[in-house]
N, C-alpha and C positions, 0 to 999 in steps of 0.2 A: 923402774920409773923414778925420776928425781923428785924428791919431796919439795914442796913449796915453802922452804924455810926462810926465804929472803923477802921481807915486806916490801922493799923498794921495787923488786922485779914483780911481785904480785900486783902492786898498785899500778905500775906502768901498764901492765896488761889490761887491767880493768879501766883505766882512764882512756885507753885508746879505743874503747867501745863507746860510741856515741849514743848512750842510752837515755836520751831525754824523754821524760814521761810522755806518752805511755810506750815508747818504743824500747824493746828489749836490747837492741843494739849489739848483740852477742856477748853482753856482760855476763848473763847467767850461764851461757855456754862456756865461757872462760872459767867462771867460778866452778862449774861442774867438773871441768878438767882437773882443777887443783884438788877437788874433794875426792875424785876418783883415785888420784895419786895417793890419797891417804886411806884408801879402801872403804870410803863412805858410800852408802847407798844414796842414790840421788833421784828424785822425782820432780817433774816440772809441770804442775797443774796449771791450767788456764781457767780463769773465772770470768763470767760475763754477767752483764746486767743491762737491761734496756736503757738506752740514753747515755751509756758510758762506754769507753773503749774496753775491749778484751785486754786482760792483763796476764802475762806469764809470770809465774812465781817459782820458787825453788825450795824444796825441802830435802836436806841432806842429813844423813845420820851415820855416825860411827858408834855402832851398837855394842853394848857390853852389860854385864851384870853389876848393878849398883845404881847410885843416884844418877839422875838424868839433868844435864845442864844444857840449856838452850842459849845459843848466841843468835840474836835477831838483828835485822837491819834491812837496808834497801840498796839496790844498784841503780835505781832511776836517779836522774839528776835534773836540776832546773836548766832552762835553756841558757847558752853562754852569753846572750846578748849580742852587742856589737863585737864580732870576732876580730875586727880590725883594731879595737882598743886593747887587745891582749898583747903583753910583751912576747908571749909564745902562743902558738895555736892551742885552743882549749882542749883538744883531744889528741895532743901529741905526747903528752907526759915528758915534756922537755925538763932537764935538769940544769939549774944555773945558780951559782953562789949557794950551794948546799941545800937547795929547795927544789921540790918537783911541782911544776905547774900543771894545772888542769882541772877541768870541771869535774867535781866529785872528789877532789884530793882529800878534803877534810869531812865533806858531807855527801855520803859517808863511805865512799869506796876505800878510804885509807883505814877506817876501823876494820872493814872486812878483811883487807890484805894483811893487817897486823894479827888478827885472831887466827886466820888460816895459818900464818907463819908460826904463831905460838903453839897451835895444835901439832903442826908438823915437827917442830922441835921437841915437843913433849913425846910424840910417838918415836922419834928417832933415838931419844935418850932413855925413855922409860917403857917403851912398848904401848899397847893399847891401854887406855885408862880403865881404872875399876869402876866402870859405869858407862854412861852414854853421853855423847856430845852431839847436838844437833844444830843445824843452820836453818833458820826460818827467815828466808830472804824474799822480799817483795820487790815488784817493779812499779808500785802504785803509792809510795809514801808521799812523794812530791806532788801527786795528783789528787783526785777526789777521795783516795783511800777507801774505795768501795769494793774493789775486786782484788784487794791485796791481803794485808795481814788479818783482817777480820775473818775472811772466808778461808785463808790458809789455816788458821788455828782451828776453825770448825772442821775443815777437811781432815786435818791431822788427828784430832780427838776421835772422829768417827772411825779412824783406822787404829784406835787403841793407844794413842800416844799420851803420855803424861809427863809433866816436867816438874822437877823439884826447885828449880830457879832458873832465872834468865838475866843475861847481860845484853843490853842494846847498845850498839857501838856508836851512838850519835856523838858529835863533837861537844862535850860538856864543859871542857876546861876554857875559862874566859881569858887567861893570860899566859899561863904556864902549864905544862903537862903535870898533873897531880894536884892541881888547884881544887877540883870539884867533882863529886859524884852526885848524880841526881837520884834521890831516893823517893821522889814523888813529883807529882805535878798539880798545878792548880787546875780547877775545872774551867771550861769554856762554854759560854752560852751566847748565842747570837739571836737578836730579835729585830723585827721591822715594825715601826709605828707608822700608821697612816692616819692623818687627821683629815676629816671629811668636811669640806666647806661647800660654797656655792659660787660658781663662777660669775664674774661680772665685769663692768667697766670701771677702771680705777677712779674716773670722775664722779662716779655714782655709788660710793661704797655702801650706802644705806640699802642698796638693792642686792648686795652680795655678802658673802661670809668669807672673809680671808682665812684660810687654814694655817697660814704661816705663823702668825702670833700664837695660835693655839699649840702648834708643834713646839714653838720655843718655850712655851710655858711647861709643857709635859717634859721636855728634855731637861729643863731646869730642875723639875722635881726629882729626876733621876740623878742629877749631878750635884745637887746642893749639899746633900748630907751623905757623909761616908757610909758605905755598907757595913763596915766593921773596922776594928782597929788591928786586925791581923791576929795570928795565934802563935803559939810556941814554935810550930814547924812551918808556918806559911806567913808571907807578907799580906798586908791588906788587900782585900778584894778591890778590883779596879774596873770602872766602866769607862769605855771610850766610844764616842759617836764617830762612826766611820764614813757615813755619807748622809747628805741632806739634799733632797731633790723635790722640784715642783714640776718638772717637765714642761717648763713654760718658755716658749720662744719669743713671746711678745712682751714689750714693756708697758703696755697700757691695759692688760688684762689681769684681773684678780684670779688666781688659779682655783680650780675645783678641789684639788687634793694636794697635800704636802706629805712626804714621807721622809723617814730617817732610819738608818740602820745603826745599831750599836752592838758591841761585843763586851762582855764582862768576863774577866778572869778572876775566879773566886776560890776562896780557901774553904777549909773543912769546918767553918762556921755553917756552911750551907750545904744542902743537897740541891740538885736541879729543881726539884719540886718546890722546895721552900723558897728558893730564890725567885723562881717564876711568880709565886704568890706575892712576895715582897714587892716585885717590880709591878705587878698588877695593882696592888694596893696604893703605891706611890702615884701611878698614873690615874687611877680612879679618883683619888682625893684631888689631884691637880685639875682633872677635868671638871669635877663638881664645882670647884672653887673659882673657875675662870670661864670667860665667855670669848667667843670669836670676835664680837664687836660690842661696843657700849650699848647697853639697853636690851640685848638679847636675852631671852628667857631660857633657852636651852643651853646645858653645859656643853663643853667641847666634845664633839662626837669623834671617837677614834676606834681604830682596830689595831690589834697587835698579832703578829704571826711570829712563830718561832722557826728559825731557819737552820737548815742542816741537821746534823746529828750532834746533840749536846755531849760534852765530854765531862764526865764526873771527876771530882777531885780524888786523888788517891795518894796513900803514903805507904811505903814499904818498911815493915818493922822486923824483917827476918834477920836475925842477929848473925847467923852463920855467913849468909850472903854479904851483908854490909861489912861486917867486921873482916872477913877474909879479904874482900876487895880492898878495904882500906888499909889493911896491914900490908898487902901486896904493893900497893902504891907507895907506902912509906918505906918499904924495904928497898925499893928500886930507886926512888928519887929522894928519900930523906924528908919528905914533907907528909904530914898527915892531912889528907884531903878534907875540905869543907863538905858537909852533907847538906844538900840544898834542894829546895823545891821551886826554884826560880825558873824563869824562861817560859817558852810556849809549850805546845803539846807535842807529843811524839807517839809512835805506835806502841810505846809502853802502856798507853791508856787502855789498849785492847788486851795486852798480854797479862796485866795484873789481875784479870778475871781467871786466869788459868794457873798462875804460880807467882811467887814473889819475884819482882823485877827492879833492876837498877839500871842506870845509864852511865857509861863511862867511855870516853873516846878521846879524840884529839883536841887541839886547841881550835876554837870555831871562829876566830877573828875574821877570816877571809871567806867564809862560806857565803855562797850565792853572789859573790862579788866578781867583777873583772879581775883576772889574775889570781883566782883561787889557788892556793899553794900550801904545801906543808914542808917543814924542815925534815930532811932525811934522818937527822938525829932523833926527832920525835917518833918517827916510824919504828926505829930500833928500840927506843925507850918503851914505847906503848906495847910492842911485842914482848919485851921482857916482863912487863907487868902482867899481861895476859898469861904468859907462861907461868910466872910465879903463882898467880891465882889458880891455874889449872893443877899445879902441883900440890898446893895447900888444900884446895877444895876437894881433890880426890884422895887426899892422903888418908 
């Protein structure tokens, strides 16, 4: 059986699978075929939860005696949008001017294609590694992330799996391959504030309590003062208001309620619990100091609900993992990568509870865009970096 040593061919096969979340789209089947060629064992567990789509996942392993390296990622992709706006069909894997076009080219089928090619080249040159390499691949990273990596990790641990380190192949480089390794991520916390008023006619405001001014005062309390100045490893925590709504279709009615949703990306100054307490304190003080209308005796009446699953902040300090990958990047491209904690969240936030984890992949400039694409030269370079890492990490 031919070894999958060519990252361009690997990626073309994967892009041609329309695996828009939650559809598997044959992407995991194609990946399974590549891993079988490397003599990996492969399992395809499906996880379910009420109110969410069933998700198929993949766990592949090339087993050996020694340290265990996990490569993690996802084959699901976001929708292509207006397919007519693409220069080339989003699932055709067309090549033009030295670039491959397709949804998932950089986020993150390209990273998977390169790591498979790197392992295939390693096996071809050195034989099986002195240790184990596993692939923890989900189809739910771009979706609600409920039936994917979280449950796949739990499933694997129940079967006795333990890992010494993990690389997540997300597109981490902002401009050029070799720019950046992600060694941690800020936490993420989302809340919804509801201010309770009293509905009435706009011509008779003394008979109503307009919740909108109260909501503005509470939001001002959250936004007025910085939460911190940042730390050695992280930029300052930042809160953004993402929606404000009163659900009011009439222009002459004072609404009964007003809501706002916010998200804060926070650094290691805070835990989820301490940040929630700080937000509560700011809101309580603002509510006590303000009124919905002049002369009212009661403070602003509000509720706060925490939405979704909070993501705690984390930082990877594993010297062998970080240094080996940094040295591999420098050896191939001649640049020492920046160690960064910038950007959003990824499935690394789940993996960090099981082993040290870093993220390194392609240049992410076109991810989620029309005409998502990757330079073929970058596919080859990333494969060489991954190969150098495997050689040094298992040395």
